[in-house]
C-alpha positions as a Python dict, from the first residue, in 0.01 Angstrom:
ca = {
    (1, 'M'): (0, 0, 0),
    (2, 'A'): (-83, -269, -247),
    (3, 'T'): (-89, -608, -92),
    (4, 'R'): (-391, -837, -211),
    (5, 'G'): (-693, -834, -432),
    (6, 'A'): (-1038, -993, -283),
    (7, 'T'): (-862, -1294, -311),
    (8, 'V'): (-587, -1438, -75),
    (9, 'L'): (-328, -1444, -315),
    (10, 'A'): (-70, -1200, -317),
    (11, 'T'): (-130, -1000, -592),
    (12, 'W'): (224, -716, -551),
    (13, 'H'): (465, -937, -729),
    (14, 'F'): (420, -1174, -1069),
    (15, 'H'): (677, -1369, -1185),
    (16, 'I'): (655, -1451, -1573),
    (17, 'E'): (817, -1674, -1812),
    (18, 'I'): (774, -1440, -2103),
    (19, 'S'): (864, -1678, -2338),
    (20, 'S'): (956, -2044, -2324),
    (21, 'K'): (1192, -1998, -2606),
    (22, 'C'): (1589, -2057, -2523),
    (23, 'T'): (1900, -2120, -2730),
    (24, 'L'): (2063, -2355, -2464),
    (25, 'R'): (2041, -2729, -2356),
    (26, 'C'): (2134, -2759, -1982),
    (27, 'P'): (2074, -3115, -1878),
    (28, 'R'): (1889, -3063, -1562),
    (29, 'C'): (1645, -2821, -1729),
    (30, 'A'): (1313, -2901, -1751),
    (31, 'R'): (1336, -2851, -2158),
    (32, 'Q'): (1560, -3171, -2173),
    (33, 'E'): (1422, -3346, -1903),
    (34, 'V'): (1083, -3356, -2047),
    (35, 'P'): (1104, -3246, -2378),
    (36, 'E'): (748, -3466, -2485),
    (37, 'T'): (551, -3171, -2326),
    (38, 'L'): (745, -2833, -2405),
    (39, 'V'): (554, -2562, -2627),
    (40, 'N'): (796, -2317, -2729),
    (41, 'T'): (589, -1992, -2759),
    (42, 'E'): (580, -1639, -2570),
    (43, 'L'): (389, -1397, -2421),
    (44, 'D'): (355, -1070, -2639),
    (45, 'L'): (260, -671, -2558),
    (46, 'A'): (-59, -716, -2628),
    (47, 'F'): (-95, -987, -2382),
    (48, 'F'): (19, -757, -2116),
    (49, 'E'): (-184, -417, -2176),
    (50, 'R'): (-514, -678, -2154),
    (51, 'N'): (-420, -807, -1816),
    (52, 'F'): (-141, -533, -1695),
    (53, 'S'): (-431, -242, -1740),
    (54, 'P'): (-318, 54, -1574),
    (55, 'E'): (-566, 26, -1320),
    (56, 'F'): (-433, -338, -1261),
    (57, 'V'): (-69, -236, -1234),
    (58, 'Q'): (-152, 85, -986),
    (59, 'Q'): (-364, -102, -717),
    (60, 'H'): (-148, -403, -718),
    (61, 'V'): (173, -452, -902),
    (62, 'E'): (522, -365, -690),
    (63, 'K'): (725, -572, -872),
    (64, 'I'): (795, -846, -1182),
    (65, 'T'): (1009, -1113, -1229),
    (66, 'F'): (1046, -1209, -1589),
    (67, 'C'): (1229, -1612, -1575),
    (68, 'G'): (1086, -1905, -1665),
    (69, 'D'): (1056, -2260, -1612),
    (70, 'D'): (1173, -2383, -1966),
    (71, 'G'): (1270, -2021, -2161),
    (72, 'D'): (1510, -1726, -2117),
    (73, 'P'): (1317, -1361, -2107),
    (74, 'I'): (1566, -1199, -2306),
    (75, 'Y'): (1454, -1431, -2630),
    (76, 'A'): (1074, -1262, -2609),
    (77, 'H'): (1053, -1033, -2889),
    (78, 'D'): (835, -809, -2671),
    (79, 'L'): (1023, -813, -2326),
    (80, 'I'): (1163, -418, -2400),
    (81, 'P'): (840, -288, -2514),
    (82, 'V'): (700, -495, -2210),
    (83, 'I'): (887, -331, -1939),
    (84, 'R'): (881, 35, -2115),
    (85, 'Y'): (473, -37, -2131),
    (86, 'I'): (468, -113, -1743),
    (87, 'K'): (738, 157, -1614),
    (88, 'G'): (497, 386, -1810),
    (89, 'I'): (232, 334, -1518),
    (90, 'K'): (433, 333, -1240),
    (91, 'P'): (803, 244, -1124),
    (92, 'V'): (764, -123, -1070),
    (93, 'E'): (1078, -280, -975),
    (94, 'I'): (1191, -521, -1281),
    (95, 'V'): (1411, -811, -1206),
    (96, 'I'): (1533, -1032, -1514),
    (97, 'V'): (1705, -1386, -1470),
    (98, 'T'): (1876, -1500, -1796),
    (99, 'N'): (2169, -1694, -1914),
    (100, 'G'): (2301, -1358, -2165),
    (101, 'S'): (2420, -1560, -2467),
    (102, 'H'): (2354, -1434, -2839),
    (103, 'K'): (2204, -1109, -2782),
    (104, 'K'): (2375, -814, -2956),
    (105, 'V'): (2540, -540, -2767),
    (106, 'Q'): (2256, -266, -2939),
    (107, 'W'): (1974, -504, -2730),
    (108, 'W'): (2191, -471, -2429),
    (109, 'Q'): (2224, -86, -2454),
    (110, 'E'): (1870, -93, -2525),
    (111, 'L'): (1734, -292, -2240),
    (112, 'G'): (1987, -58, -2025),
    (113, 'S'): (1793, 223, -2116),
    (114, 'V'): (1441, 126, -1987),
    (115, 'L'): (1614, -9, -1649),
    (116, 'T'): (1706, 170, -1320),
    (117, 'E'): (1832, 168, -1035),
    (118, 'Q'): (1625, -53, -855),
    (119, 'D'): (1622, -327, -1105),
    (120, 'T'): (1823, -617, -1140),
    (121, 'V'): (1973, -839, -1401),
    (122, 'H'): (2064, -1187, -1275),
    (123, 'F'): (2299, -1358, -1502),
    (124, 'S'): (2360, -1732, -1429),
    (125, 'I'): (2688, -1811, -1539),
    (126, 'D'): (2826, -2167, -1427),
    (127, 'G'): (3230, -2119, -1553),
    (128, 'W'): (3467, -1879, -1589),
    (129, 'D'): (3527, -1900, -1971),
    (130, 'N'): (3349, -2067, -2244),
    (131, 'D'): (3428, -2394, -2218),
    (132, 'S'): (3407, -2403, -1858),
    (133, 'N'): (3001, -2278, -1907),
    (134, 'N'): (2953, -2507, -2187),
    (135, 'L'): (3011, -2796, -1922),
    (136, 'Y'): (2654, -2716, -1773),
    (137, 'R'): (2490, -2438, -2018),
    (138, 'V'): (2518, -2629, -2277),
    (139, 'N'): (2549, -2379, -2635),
    (140, 'S'): (2631, -2079, -2417),
    (141, 'D'): (2845, -1815, -2538),
    (142, 'F'): (3087, -1638, -2310),
    (143, 'D'): (3175, -1336, -2543),
    (144, 'S'): (2838, -1242, -2582),
    (145, 'I'): (2746, -1234, -2186),
    (146, 'E'): (3036, -1054, -2076),
    (147, 'Q'): (2963, -792, -2399),
    (148, 'G'): (2576, -764, -2213),
    (149, 'V'): (2683, -735, -1894),
    (150, 'K'): (2944, -450, -1973),
    (151, 'A'): (2684, -303, -2195),
    (152, 'L'): (2404, -293, -1930),
    (153, 'R'): (2670, -135, -1703),
    (154, 'S'): (2782, 156, -1903),
    (155, 'N'): (2412, 200, -2029),
    (156, 'S'): (2243, 162, -1695),
    (157, 'K'): (2206, 176, -1295),
    (158, 'C'): (2023, -123, -1240),
    (159, 'R'): (2171, -393, -1021),
    (160, 'L'): (2362, -690, -1179),
    (161, 'I'): (2397, -994, -1023),
    (162, 'W'): (2644, -1329, -1168),
    (163, 'A'): (2443, -1640, -1059),
    (164, 'A'): (2650, -1938, -1052),
    (165, 'I'): (2442, -2279, -928),
    (166, 'A'): (2780, -2485, -742),
    (167, 'F'): (2883, -2782, -960),
    (168, 'Q'): (3145, -3075, -937),
    (169, 'F'): (3326, -2826, -1213),
    (170, 'N'): (3321, -2517, -1055),
    (171, 'Q'): (3311, -2537, -699),
    (172, 'D'): (3682, -2475, -635),
    (173, 'H'): (3688, -2204, -902),
    (174, 'L'): (3385, -1981, -740),
    (175, 'Y'): (3644, -1737, -577),
    (176, 'D'): (3829, -1692, -961),
    (177, 'M'): (3419, -1626, -1047),
    (178, 'I'): (3397, -1369, -778),
    (179, 'S'): (3685, -1150, -920),
    (180, 'Q'): (3604, -1196, -1251),
    (181, 'A'): (3256, -1046, -1182),
    (182, 'Q'): (3430, -746, -980),
    (183, 'S'): (3621, -704, -1270),
    (184, 'W'): (3300, -671, -1487),
    (185, 'G'): (3156, -410, -1288),
    (186, 'M'): (2872, -616, -1129),
    (187, 'D'): (2702, -577, -786),
    (188, 'G'): (2640, -932, -645),
    (189, 'F'): (2791, -1254, -642),
    (190, 'Q'): (2562, -1554, -633),
    (191, 'T'): (2595, -1896, -524),
    (192, 'T'): (2330, -2126, -600),
    (193, 'K'): (2304, -2480, -399),
    (194, 'S'): (2077, -2707, -601),
    (195, 'T'): (1910, -3037, -550),
    (196, 'K'): (1900, -3180, -882),
    (197, 'F'): (2190, -3408, -797),
    (198, 'G'): (2244, -3799, -737),
    (199, 'K'): (2233, -3782, -368),
    (200, 'I'): (1898, -3645, -381),
    (201, 'Y'): (1746, -3798, -653),
    (202, 'P'): (1910, -4123, -712),
    (203, 'A'): (1797, -4118, -1099),
    (204, 'Y'): (2095, -3885, -1143),
    (205, 'G'): (2323, -4223, -995),
    (206, 'G'): (2521, -4258, -781),
    (207, 'A'): (2831, -4128, -933),
    (208, 'D'): (2702, -3799, -1068),
    (209, 'P'): (2937, -3617, -1259),
    (210, 'L'): (2821, -3278, -1184),
    (211, 'Q'): (2744, -3332, -776),
    (212, 'P'): (2963, -3103, -601),
    (213, 'A'): (3057, -3132, -218),
    (214, 'D'): (2811, -3171, 13),
    (215, 'Q'): (2846, -2819, 148),
    (216, 'Y'): (2722, -2702, -189),
    (217, 'I'): (2397, -2914, -193),
    (218, 'S'): (2110, -2746, -37),
    (219, 'N'): (1946, -2945, 281),
    (220, 'S'): (1607, -2842, 194),
    (221, 'H'): (1352, -2917, -85),
    (222, 'R'): (1435, -2617, -281),
    (223, 'F'): (1780, -2434, -395),
    (224, 'E'): (1959, -2247, -153),
    (225, 'R'): (2120, -1922, -229),
    (226, 'E'): (2454, -1711, -20),
    (227, 'T'): (2486, -1370, -241),
    (228, 'V'): (2809, -1167, -198),
    (229, 'L'): (2765, -804, -225),
    (230, 'L'): (3052, -706, -434),
    (231, 'D'): (3008, -312, -408),
    (232, 'V'): (3202, -174, -719),
    (233, 'R'): (2924, 100, -677),
    (234, 'G'): (2947, 214, -349),
    (235, 'L'): (2575, 108, -353),
    (236, 'N'): (2371, 217, -24),
    (237, 'N'): (2219, -93, 181),
    (238, 'H'): (1883, 27, 137),
    (239, 'V'): (1879, -63, -256),
    (240, 'W'): (1840, -436, -134),
    (241, 'K'): (1629, -383, 144),
    (242, 'T'): (1275, -633, 114),
    (243, 'H'): (956, -495, -12),
    (244, 'P'): (771, -369, 286),
    (245, 'V'): (432, -560, 180),
    (246, 'N'): (627, -887, 185),
    (247, 'I'): (726, -825, 570),
    (248, 'E'): (372, -752, 665),
    (249, 'L'): (215, -1036, 435),
    (250, 'Y'): (480, -1282, 613),
    (251, 'K'): (403, -1165, 1029),
    (252, 'N'): (26, -1155, 890),
    (253, 'I'): (-1, -1564, 762),
    (254, 'K'): (-168, -1793, 880),
    (255, 'E'): (-99, -2156, 920),
    (256, 'I'): (-345, -2431, 668),
    (257, 'N'): (-277, -2715, 760),
    (258, 'G'): (89, -2775, 797),
    (259, 'V'): (151, -2501, 502),
    (260, 'K'): (222, -2137, 495),
    (261, 'P'): (209, -2014, 131),
    (262, 'L'): (456, -1833, -43),
    (263, 'C'): (140, -1716, -252),
    (264, 'E'): (-26, -1579, -4),
    (265, 'I'): (327, -1369, 89),
    (266, 'G'): (444, -1295, -250),
    (267, 'N'): (799, -1335, -249),
    (268, 'K'): (828, -1597, -526),
    (269, 'G'): (562, -1395, -727),
    (270, 'L'): (247, -1554, -840),
    (271, 'Y'): (351, -1722, -1193),
    (272, 'I'): (230, -1675, -1536),
    (273, 'D'): (358, -1945, -1783),
    (274, 'A'): (453, -1846, -2192),
    (275, 'Q'): (97, -2006, -2249),
    (276, 'G'): (-50, -1727, -2067),
    (277, 'R'): (-181, -1964, -1759),
    (278, 'L'): (-200, -1857, -1424),
    (279, 'F'): (-31, -2089, -1120),
    (280, 'P'): (-9, -1980, -776),
    (281, 'C'): (394, -2048, -849),
    (282, 'C'): (631, -2171, -1082),
    (283, 'W'): (699, -2509, -884),
    (284, 'V'): (301, -2601, -941),
    (285, 'A'): (372, -2507, -1330),
    (286, 'N'): (710, -2719, -1370),
    (287, 'R'): (588, -3000, -1615),
    (288, 'Y'): (695, -3289, -1428),
    (289, 'Q'): (449, -3577, -1372),
    (290, 'H'): (399, -3516, -999),
    (291, 'N'): (231, -3158, -1121),
    (292, 'S'): (-2, -3364, -1396),
    (293, 'E'): (-319, -3222, -1207),
    (294, 'W'): (-198, -2882, -1227),
    (295, 'K'): (-284, -2904, -1618),
    (296, 'A'): (-599, -2944, -1568),
    (297, 'I'): (-648, -2651, -1355),
    (298, 'A'): (-454, -2411, -1544),
    (299, 'T'): (-708, -2464, -1826),
    (300, 'K'): (-944, -2237, -1589),
    (301, 'F'): (-706, -1949, -1570),
    (302, 'D'): (-588, -1924, -1909),
    (303, 'L'): (-552, -1533, -1936),
    (304, 'H'): (-591, -1525, -2322),
    (305, 'R'): (-953, -1617, -2207),
    (306, 'R'): (-994, -1422, -1893),
    (307, 'S'): (-894, -1142, -1729),
    (308, 'L'): (-578, -1154, -1504),
    (309, 'A'): (-821, -932, -1284),
    (310, 'D'): (-1096, -1189, -1257),
    (311, 'A'): (-853, -1467, -1249),
    (312, 'V'): (-663, -1445, -927),
    (313, 'N'): (-1054, -1367, -741),
    (314, 'D'): (-1194, -1667, -861),
    (315, 'A'): (-1325, -1870, -568),
    (316, 'F'): (-1116, -2176, -600),
    (317, 'W'): (-823, -1996, -434),
    (318, 'S'): (-1017, -1927, -97),
    (319, 'T'): (-1207, -2263, -94),
    (320, 'D'): (-1038, -2562, -267),
    (321, 'F'): (-722, -2448, -335),
    (322, 'Q'): (-658, -2391, 93),
    (323, 'T'): (-658, -2810, 134),
    (324, 'F'): (-293, -2728, -1),
    (325, 'G'): (-288, -3086, -70),
    (326, 'W'): (-21, -3101, -364),
    (327, 'Q'): (297, -3240, -310),
    (328, 'E'): (445, -2882, -415),
    (329, 'C'): (310, -2690, -131),
    (330, 'Q'): (360, -2965, 150),
    (331, 'T'): (724, -2940, 89),
    (332, 'K'): (805, -2596, -84),
    (333, 'C'): (588, -2427, 197),
    (334, 'A'): (589, -2652, 461),
    (335, 'A'): (498, -2435, 787),
    (336, 'S'): (809, -2555, 964),
    (337, 'R'): (1092, -2442, 708),
    (338, 'V'): (868, -2071, 626),
    (339, 'D'): (1100, -1850, 848),
    (340, 'E'): (1128, -1495, 775),
    (341, 'K'): (1406, -1523, 558),
    (342, 'Y'): (1270, -1813, 340),
    (343, 'A'): (949, -1593, 325),
    (344, 'T'): (1097, -1285, 236),
    (345, 'E'): (1369, -1401, -59),
    (346, 'W'): (1321, -1549, -407),
}
């Protein structure tokens, strides 16, 4: 069973921003909030062939999640060839998180041809029609999203999830959206409770127009998710089960300096950004000021200059990193909040 390398990092799951490009202008995305440091780029097939060698994948990798701090994976030119390459080595679980806009039906059909019943596509949809979805997902295209969902449903057995962030404008329409997801043949509906509202961050204002009722705001330092299984296709419950390696690493994790690090458990995945830099998670990779120290650290883990196998075994991870002194480590991975549910959900 794949667990770890010689490093302490959990190498069974990678969270990869294959592209930092996006066609949307969501107001609380880092693309809009810190545009001055945004780099629009993407990872190509050659990058994966160098870093995710057959030997490395066979030994370590069980799951890859394609999702970015800045970008959407469907706008990477090589997304489908990369999935085809990885699947050609072994049946790695693939998860894709996307807004789903502006791609042709033929592209979705080709994507569906490389995804299997163990894979999942999350469509981030916050409205019930084009106008409502554009209240947050600015420049999204509802018709092309629907076409993409239905093309996948017709061409793949992969799991399809409608993922909605709760906002003031949609909180009274969630049940309608669940019905819509069911009518499209989707397998689940996920409601995300965010923290990015004025109640939590005063910079968004006391009269935050996006802020929903308190019941839809996260009570922790990270988002919270609730998923309703729609069972449109009569899926067996086993397809939703947690990876055994995830459970094993959670049970064996040791508390260090008040932290139980998820990067040593693996549910969040080790993060590779669109510039090819390895981070322990997407939280420290985010381009906000409190993560400024990680800009310097990340230069040491540029996978265009050294291999992934070498990077994950760097002595840094078992020495200096073990202080867990960074804000994201102290808040997201505080030992007091890392129970089994927290440590096994993405």
